[in-house]
C-alpha positions in Angstrom: 0.0 0.2 0.3 1.5 3.5 -0.8 3.1 5.0 2.6 -0.2 6.8 4.0 -1.6 3.3 4.3 -0.9 0.8 7.2 0.0 -2.4 5.7 3.7 -2.8 3.4 3.1 -4.3 0.0 5.9 -7.6 -0.4 5.2 -6.8 -4.3 4.8 -4.0 -6.4 4.1 -3.5 -10.1 5.2 -0.6 -12.0 3.8 -0.2 -15.3 6.7 2.2 -16.7 6.6 4.6 -19.4 8.2 3.5 -23.3 10.9 6.4 -24.0 14.3 5.9 -22.6 14.5 8.9 -21.2 11.3 8.7 -19.5 12.3 5.3 -18.4 15.7 6.5 -16.9 13.7 9.6 -14.5 11.1 6.4 -13.4 14.0 5.5 -11.5 13.5 8.4 -9.2 10.0 6.4 -8.7 11.8 2.9 -7.9 14.2 4.7 -5.6 11.4 6.2 -3.1 9.7 3.0 -3.1 12.9 1.3 -2.1 13.0 4.1 0.7 9.7 3.4 2.2 9.6 -0.5 1.5 13.3 -1.6 1.7 12.3 -5.4 1.4 9.5 -5.1 -1.1 10.1 -6.5 -4.5 9.8 -3.9 -7.8 9.1 -5.4 -10.7 8.3 -3.1 -14.1 6.4 -4.0 -17.1 7.5 -2.1 -20.2 8.5 -2.9 -23.8 11.0 -5.4 -24.1 13.9 -3.3 -25.4 13.8 -1.4 -21.7 15.3 -4.5 -20.3 18.9 -3.1 -20.7 18.3 0.0 -18.3 16.1 -1.7 -15.9 18.5 -4.7 -15.5 21.0 -2.0 -14.1 18.6 -0.1 -11.6 19.2 -1.7 -8.2 15.8 -1.1 -6.9 14.2 -3.3 -9.7 13.8 -7.4 -9.3 12.5 -7.8 -12.9 11.3 -6.2 -15.8 8.4 -7.8 -17.5 8.2 -7.5 -20.7 5.0 -6.2 -22.5 4.4 -7.9 -25.9 2.5 -5.0 -27.5 4.3 -1.9 -30.2 3.7 1.2 -28.9 0.1 2.4 -29.6 -1.2 -1.2 -30.0 -4.8 -1.6 -28.2 -5.2 -5.5 -27.7 -7.6 -5.2 -25.0 -7.8 -9.3 -25.1 -4.0 -9.9 -25.1 -3.8 -7.2 -22.2 -6.7 -9.0 -20.0 -5.0 -12.1 -20.4 -1.5 -10.6 -19.5 -3.1 -9.1 -16.5 -4.9 -12.2 -15.0 -1.4 -14.5 -15.5 0.2 -12.1 -12.9 -3.0 -12.0 -10.2 -2.0 -12.9 -7.2 1.7 -11.6 -7.2 1.1 -7.9 -6.2 -0.3 -5.6 -3.8 0.0 -2.2 -5.4 0.9 -1.0 -8.7 2.1 2.9 -10.1 0.9 3.4 -13.9 2.9 6.0 -14.9 1.9 6.3 -18.7 -1.6 8.6 -18.7 -3.5 6.4 -21.3 -6.3 4.2 -20.6 -4.7 1.2 -22.0 -1.4 1.2 -19.6 -4.1 0.6 -16.6 -5.6 -2.5 -18.1 -3.1 -5.3 -16.9 -3.1 -3.9 -13.1 -6.6 -4.0 -13.3 -7.0 -7.4 -14.9 -4.7 -8.3 -12.4 -6.7 -7.7 -9.8 -3.9 -5.8 -7.9 -5.6 -4.2 -5.1 -3.9 -0.4 -4.6 -3.7 0.9 -8.7 -2.2 4.2 -8.6 -1.9 6.7 -11.3 -2.7 10.2 -11.8 -6.0 11.3 -13.9 -5.8 10.8 -17.7 -8.4 9.2 -20.6 -11.0 8.4 -18.6 -9.6 5.4 -16.1 -12.0 5.6 -13.4 -12.5 2.1 -12.2 -9.3 0.9 -13.7 -7.3 2.9 -11.2 -8.5 3.1 -7.8 -6.3 5.7 -6.6 -6.7 8.1 -9.2 -4.4 12.2 -8.4 -5.4 15.0 -9.9 -2.1 16.5 -11.3 -1.3 20.2 -10.4 1.2 20.6 -13.2 2.5 24.2 -11.9 3.4 22.6 -8.4 4.8 19.8 -9.9 6.7 21.2 -13.1 9.3 18.2 -13.4 8.5 15.0 -14.6 10.7 13.3 -11.5 8.3 15.3 -9.2 5.3 13.4 -10.7 6.7 10.3 -10.6 7.8 10.9 -7.3 4.3 12.3 -5.9 2.8 9.1 -6.6 4.5 7.2 -4.0 3.6 10.3 -1.6 0.1 10.8 0.2 -2.7 12.8 -2.5 -2.4 15.7 -0.3 1.5 15.8 0.4 3.5 18.9 -0.9 5.5 18.3 -4.3 8.9 16.6 -3.6 11.6 18.8 -3.9 14.6 18.1 -6.1 16.7 18.0 -3.5 15.2 15.3 -1.6 14.8 13.2 -4.8 17.3 10.4 -5.2 18.5 11.0 -9.0 18.6 8.3 -11.6 22.2 5.8 -11.3 22.7 3.2 -13.6 25.1 0.5 -12.3 26.9 -1.2 -14.7 29.4 -4.2 -14.1 33.2 -4.4 -14.7 32.5 -8.1 -16.4 30.0 -6.1 -18.9 31.9 -3.5 -19.5 34.9 -5.2 -20.4 32.6 -7.5 -22.9 31.4 -4.4 -24.6 34.9 -3.1 -24.9 36.4 -6.2 -26.2 33.8 -6.7 -28.7 34.2 -3.7 -30.3 38.1 -3.7 -30.5 38.3 -0.5 -28.1 40.8 0.9 -25.8 40.8 3.6 -23.1 44.1 4.6 -23.3 43.2 8.4 -24.6 40.5 10.1 -22.9 36.9 9.2 -24.1 34.1 12.0 -25.2 30.9 10.6 -26.3 29.0 12.3 -28.4 25.1 11.6 -29.1 24.4 13.7 -32.1 20.8 11.9 -32.9 17.4 12.3 -31.3 13.9 10.0 -32.0 11.9 13.5 -31.6 13.0 14.9 -34.7 15.5 17.1 -36.6 14.5 20.0 -34.2 16.8 18.9 -31.4 19.7 17.9 -33.7 22.6 20.4 -33.1 24.7 20.2 -36.9 27.0 17.6 -37.8 29.7 20.3 -38.5 29.5 21.8 -35.0 29.5 17.8 -33.2 33.0 18.0 -36.0 34.6 21.4 -34.3 33.9 19.9 -31.0 35.4 16.3 -31.8 38.4 18.0 -33.2 39.1 19.8 -30.7 39.0 17.1 -28.4 41.0 14.8 -30.6 43.9 17.3 -31.0 44.2 18.2 -27.2 45.0 13.9 -27.0 41.6 12.6 -26.7 39.3 10.0 -28.9 35.7 10.5 -29.7 33.0 6.9 -29.6 30.1 8.2 -31.2 26.6 6.9 -30.1 23.0 6.4 -31.3 20.6 3.9 -33.3 21.1 3.2 -36.6 19.2 6.2 -37.7 22.0 8.0 -36.5 24.5 6.1 -38.6 24.3 8.4 -41.0 24.8 11.5 -39.0 27.9 10.1 -37.2 29.6 9.1 -40.7 29.3 13.0 -41.5 31.0 13.6 -38.2 34.0 11.4 -38.7 34.4 12.3 -42.5 34.6 16.4 -41.3 37.6 15.3 -39.5 40.6 17.0 -40.7 44.5 15.9 -40.1 44.0 12.5 -39.3 41.8 13.1 -36.1 39.3 10.9 -37.8 42.1 7.7 -36.7 40.6 8.6 -33.1 37.1 8.5 -34.0 34.7 5.6 -33.8 31.0 5.2 -35.0 29.2 2.7 -32.6 25.5 4.1 -33.9 23.9 1.4 -35.4 26.8 -0.9 -34.3 25.8 -1.8 -30.4 23.0 -2.9 -28.5 21.6 -0.3 -26.2 23.1 -2.5 -23.4 26.3 -1.8 -25.0 25.6 1.5 -25.6 24.5 2.0 -22.0 27.8 0.4 -20.4 30.4 1.9 -23.1 28.8 5.5 -22.1 30.0 4.6 -18.6 33.6 4.4 -19.6 33.5 7.7 -21.0 35.7 10.9 -19.5 32.8 13.2 -20.5 29.9 13.5 -22.6 27.9 15.7 -25.5 24.4 15.1 -26.2 21.4 16.5 -27.9 18.1 16.4 -25.8 17.7 12.3 -26.1 17.4 9.6 -24.3 21.3 9.0 -24.4 21.5 12.5 -22.6 19.8 10.8 -19.3 21.2 8.0 -19.6 25.0 9.6 -19.6 23.6 11.5 -16.6 22.2 8.4 -15.1 26.2 7.2 -15.0 27.2 10.3 -13.4 29.2 11.4 -16.9 30.6 14.7 -16.9 27.4 15.7 -19.5 27.0 18.9 -21.6 23.4 18.8 -22.8 22.8 20.6 -26.2 19.0 22.6 -26.4 17.3 24.1 -29.2 13.7 23.6 -29.8 13.1 22.1 -26.4 13.6 23.3 -22.6 15.4 21.5 -19.3 12.6 22.7 -17.6 10.7 19.4 -17.5 13.0 17.0 -17.7 16.5 18.4 -17.0 19.7 15.5 -16.8 20.1 15.2 -13.6 23.5 15.1 -11.7 26.4 16.9 -10.1 28.5 17.5 -13.6 26.1 18.6 -16.2 26.1 21.7 -18.2 23.0 22.6 -20.1 23.7 24.7 -23.3 21.4 27.2 -25.1 20.6 30.0 -26.9 17.0 30.8 -25.4 16.5 32.7 -28.5 12.8 33.9 -28.4 11.9 31.6 -31.2 12.8 28.7 -28.6 11.2 26.5 -27.0 8.7 25.3 -29.7 8.8 21.6 -28.8 8.2 20.8 -32.5 9.7 18.2 -34.2 10.9 20.7 -37.3 11.4 24.0 -37.3 8.0 25.5 -37.9 10.1 29.2 -38.8 12.4 26.6 -41.2 16.0 28.3 -40.3 16.7 26.4 -36.9 18.7 29.2 -35.3 18.2 27.9 -31.9 21.1 25.3 -32.6 22.5 26.3 -35.8 23.8 29.5 -34.1 25.1 27.5 -30.9 28.6 27.7 -31.7 30.9 24.7 -30.6 33.3 26.8 -28.3 30.5 27.6 -26.0 30.4 23.3 -25.9 34.1 23.2 -25.8 34.2 25.6 -22.8 32.0 23.6 -21.0 33.8 20.9 -21.2 36.8 22.4 -19.9 35.1 23.9 -16.9 33.5 19.7 -16.4 36.6 17.8 -16.9 39.3 20.7 -17.9 41.5 19.1 -14.7 41.2 15.8 -15.6 
């Protein structure tokens, strides 16, 4: 049961979000539940791709795969999945606001089903919270607040345990060996992609300028991302001068998410767009420069002690559009590489 009820649950089911960054942020809720209930098992129901993240969160006992594509309703299948979970959990937290996300806990007949009000979920949830968006401006506040009494004040950021992914040395060394990497030179991780759309992507030639500077000062560069980001990564390497490309490795499209997480943990610093990999880097406690353009760090900032947010803050931003509505993308194109270089030097200059 929630903290304001008398009985402690022996097992909790969390229906997790479907985006990488949001799942990283969800660890704040897992940490709060572990603080309240040290002996409680916490399982997370989420898409199968989330397993590499959840397996690196010490609070989570098991990642349960949600066998549906994003957007699929599949009422019968969700009901069957819920029935298979009956009797296993006393409490459930539903983090997405969709109706379909609440179906499995309801079908599982979990006694306490908690979530924010959304898509007419009355009945499916029996502890429905009304969200005060202004009082809970951050996503992590909204996640953690679900574990508190409905009338509790919004949790302050300095009381929330930041995401903290843990990587084993064995899995890291396996990933390094698989990709033929070495860490003799300081590693700058670049994350030039963004699943949301082009309005989040700092231009390739700016990334190349930062990479050139890092390599010329004795470092190497690993470029992360999905298969969609591989052409961008290749372009960055092609733009390097004076044999600097010998110290640049394109990992985008060549790693699993599991390997990407492990290899990011070995970086000296990371430069990233506003993306899921940005949140992973922050959760790995890597010195991080986060480049913002069309979006704002006001809702889902990267949480860490050594994070620098770089943005121009033009009058037209943040617009939160997938593509620049004005056609110029000045919020990112006009953001010079020197700002990022300066931020990097402040973060890791003495290392």
